[in-house]
C-alpha positions as a printed NumPy array, in Angstrom:
array([[ -0.037,  -0.135,   0.185],
       [  1.267,   3.397,  -1.083],
       [  1.32 ,   6.593,   1.624],
       [  2.367,  10.033,   1.2  ],
       [  5.01 ,  11.306,   4.575],
       [  6.839,  14.306,   5.235],
       [  6.515,  15.198,   1.355],
       [  7.467,  11.724,  -0.391],
       [  5.867,   8.494,  -1.58 ],
       [  6.733,   5.333,   0.139],
       [  5.962,   1.591,   0.24 ],
       [  4.49 ,   0.055,   2.805],
       [  5.021,  -3.306,   3.897],
       [  8.119,  -4.005,   1.173],
       [  9.094,  -7.247,   2.892],
       [  5.491,  -9.049,   2.259],
       [  7.085, -10.928,  -0.615],
       [  9.264, -12.232,   1.767],
       [  6.907, -13.737,   3.745],
       [  4.656, -14.331,   0.737],
       [  7.683, -17.076,  -0.181],
       [  7.6  , -18.448,   3.006],
       [  4.086, -18.997,   3.166],
       [  4.197, -20.478,  -0.456],
       [  7.174, -23.004,   0.842],
       [  5.368, -23.813,   4.038],
       [  2.064, -24.926,   1.713],
       [  4.814, -26.834,  -0.021],
       [  5.942, -28.827,   2.425],
       [  2.662, -29.307,   4.044],
       [  0.32 , -30.221,   1.314],
       [  2.925, -32.958,  -0.591],
       [  0.735, -32.863,  -3.22 ],
       [  0.892, -31.564,  -6.978],
       [ -2.254, -30.689,  -7.241],
       [ -2.313, -28.291,  -3.915],
       [  0.637, -26.784,  -4.687],
       [ -0.184, -25.955,  -8.174],
       [ -3.626, -24.564,  -6.511],
       [ -1.211, -22.433,  -3.933],
       [  0.445, -20.833,  -6.686],
       [ -2.331, -20.205,  -8.793],
       [ -3.912, -18.314,  -6.156],
       [ -0.666, -16.283,  -4.811],
       [ -0.314, -15.354,  -8.32 ],
       [ -4.094, -14.097,  -8.529],
       [ -3.379, -12.417,  -5.192],
       [  0.13 , -10.368,  -6.702],
       [ -1.854,  -9.159,  -9.752],
       [ -4.616,  -8.187,  -7.806],
       [ -2.086,  -5.684,  -5.296],
       [ -0.092,  -4.457,  -8.61 ],
       [ -3.655,  -3.298,  -9.661],
       [ -4.513,  -2.113,  -6.286],
       [ -0.928,  -0.189,  -5.645],
       [ -1.447,   1.978,  -8.9  ],
       [ -5.289,   3.25 ,  -8.24 ],
       [ -3.67 ,   4.267,  -4.52 ],
       [ -0.88 ,   6.008,  -6.19 ],
       [ -2.928,   7.653,  -8.541],
       [ -5.246,   8.621,  -6.049],
       [ -3.019,  10.117,  -3.54 ],
       [ -1.008,  12.147,  -7.021],
       [ -3.809,  13.477,  -8.388],
       [ -6.319,  14.02 ,  -5.777],
       [ -9.887,  14.788,  -5.474],
       [ -9.949,  17.492,  -8.003],
       [ -9.836,  14.572, -10.688],
       [-12.72 ,  12.865,  -9.366],
       [-14.88 ,  15.894,  -9.282],
       [-13.684,  16.769, -13.172],
       [-11.62 ,  19.299, -12.296],
       [ -8.632,  20.473, -14.428],
       [ -5.668,  19.203, -12.48 ],
       [ -3.849,  21.757, -10.848],
       [ -0.616,  22.737, -11.41 ],
       [  2.011,  22.06 ,  -8.643],
       [  4.895,  22.878,  -7.613],
       [  7.944,  21.63 ,  -8.984],
       [  9.186,  20.044,  -5.329],
       [  5.351,  18.004,  -5.415],
       [  5.962,  17.23 ,  -8.969],
       [  9.383,  16.063,  -7.965],
       [  7.356,  13.81 ,  -5.355],
       [  4.569,  12.543,  -7.943],
       [  7.709,  11.346, -10.389],
       [  9.273,   9.594,  -7.156],
       [  5.939,   7.594,  -6.443],
       [  5.348,   6.686,  -9.845],
       [  9.115,   4.866,  -9.864],
       [  8.559,   3.401,  -6.95 ],
       [  5.363,   2.199,  -8.346],
       [  6.668,   0.678, -11.446],
       [  9.61 ,  -1.227,  -9.3  ],
       [  6.989,  -2.56 ,  -7.441],
       [  5.319,  -3.456, -10.494],
       [  8.1  ,  -5.119, -12.014],
       [  8.884,  -7.281,  -8.988],
       [  5.553,  -8.726,  -8.719],
       [  5.534,  -9.612, -12.571],
       [  9.08 , -11.27 , -11.542],
       [  7.424, -12.824,  -8.478],
       [  4.707, -14.269, -11.043],
       [  7.287, -15.708, -13.47 ],
       [  9.108, -17.554, -10.781],
       [  5.982, -18.893,  -9.551],
       [  5.   , -20.019, -12.993],
       [  8.461, -21.718, -13.253],
       [  8.133, -23.685,  -9.917],
       [  4.496, -24.923, -11.321],
       [  6.454, -26.083, -14.723],
       [  8.949, -27.349, -12.667],
       [  6.897, -29.403, -10.609],
       [  5.145, -30.998, -13.475],
       [  8.462, -32.021, -15.215],
       [  9.719, -33.669, -11.915],
       [  6.314, -35.546, -11.717],
       [  6.495, -36.633, -15.158],
       [  9.807, -38.129, -14.473],
       [  9.194, -39.865, -11.657],
       [  6.113, -41.461, -13.097],
       [  8.323, -42.825, -15.637],
       [ 11.098, -43.926, -13.903],
       [  8.438, -45.644, -11.612],
       [  7.303, -47.754, -14.748],
       [ 10.705, -48.869, -15.919],
       [ 11.305, -49.44 , -12.517],
       [  8.013, -52.183, -12.332],
       [  8.754, -53.432, -15.939],
       [ 12.624, -54.029, -14.929],
       [ 11.305, -56.301, -12.016],
       [  8.819, -58.172, -13.578],
       [ 10.983, -58.92 , -16.582],
       [ 13.655, -60.524, -13.807],
       [ 11.057, -62.07 , -11.995],
       [  9.257, -64.094, -15.185],
       [ 12.729, -64.951, -15.984],
       [ 13.907, -66.587, -12.845],
       [ 10.903, -68.227, -12.858],
       [ 11.275, -69.759, -16.547],
       [ 14.658, -70.848, -15.864],
       [ 14.007, -72.276, -12.345],
       [ 11.442, -74.615, -14.701],
       [ 13.132, -75.464, -17.599],
       [ 16.904, -76.023, -16.123],
       [ 15.932, -77.594, -13.119],
       [ 17.775, -77.211,  -9.854],
       [ 21.351, -77.884,  -9.24 ],
       [ 23.881, -75.841,  -7.291],
       [ 25.304, -73.791,  -9.824],
       [ 21.874, -72.687, -10.64 ],
       [ 21.02 , -72.175,  -7.403],
       [ 23.723, -69.76 ,  -6.209],
       [ 22.836, -67.926, -10.142],
       [ 18.916, -68.018,  -8.945],
       [ 20.257, -66.875,  -5.304],
       [ 22.383, -63.79 ,  -6.942],
       [ 19.761, -62.968,  -9.892],
       [ 17.188, -62.344,  -6.503],
       [ 19.424, -60.282,  -4.374],
       [ 19.559, -57.789,  -7.509],
       [ 16.154, -57.794,  -8.132],
       [ 15.993, -57.012,  -3.872],
       [ 18.524, -54.182,  -4.339],
       [ 16.489, -53.015,  -7.644],
       [ 13.53 , -53.162,  -6.084],
       [ 14.817, -51.399,  -2.729],
       [ 17.002, -48.576,  -4.817],
       [ 13.177, -48.121,  -6.981],
       [ 11.668, -47.548,  -3.34 ],
       [ 14.531, -44.753,  -2.453],
       [ 14.298, -43.377,  -5.149],
       [ 10.586, -42.643,  -4.985],
       [ 10.8  , -41.904,  -1.649],
       [ 13.481, -38.825,  -3.18 ],
       [ 10.838, -37.599,  -5.111],
       [  7.823, -37.672,  -3.113],
       [  9.943, -35.715,  -0.529],
       [ 10.882, -32.928,  -2.818]])
């Protein structure tokens, strides 16, 4: 929110973006779901756009005053007041650019989350397919070849490898879901 104090125009609550970033991070930690994350980010984006419009409207009301609202001509202001108005407009533009940058950053985060989700799904699908192939191969090998000592050792090694792959897959899934 803009305010006029001591002849200058300033921005109230400049660390608001810091708070909003931490709020979004808190939401990400608590939700754990991409859909919820996307909703939180979209709400934040909408709120930032509303703040930008509110800032510009308040600044114009402070600068121009009630004379424009009543339909009168804009009165001439002393040079010092014009400088203050110019400074206020510059601050508003700076604030708007910061809000736009934050919106772009939030959009990037949403796209990155969607890409991570797709990657995790593909890795999970690949791991399951590989696990099924190894399991099937072991079953076929036992039936066709029979049970001698070398084959039992090979089967035991392959079974351990399957178990290791399965545990690695679980670890990968848990890492992906925690980010």
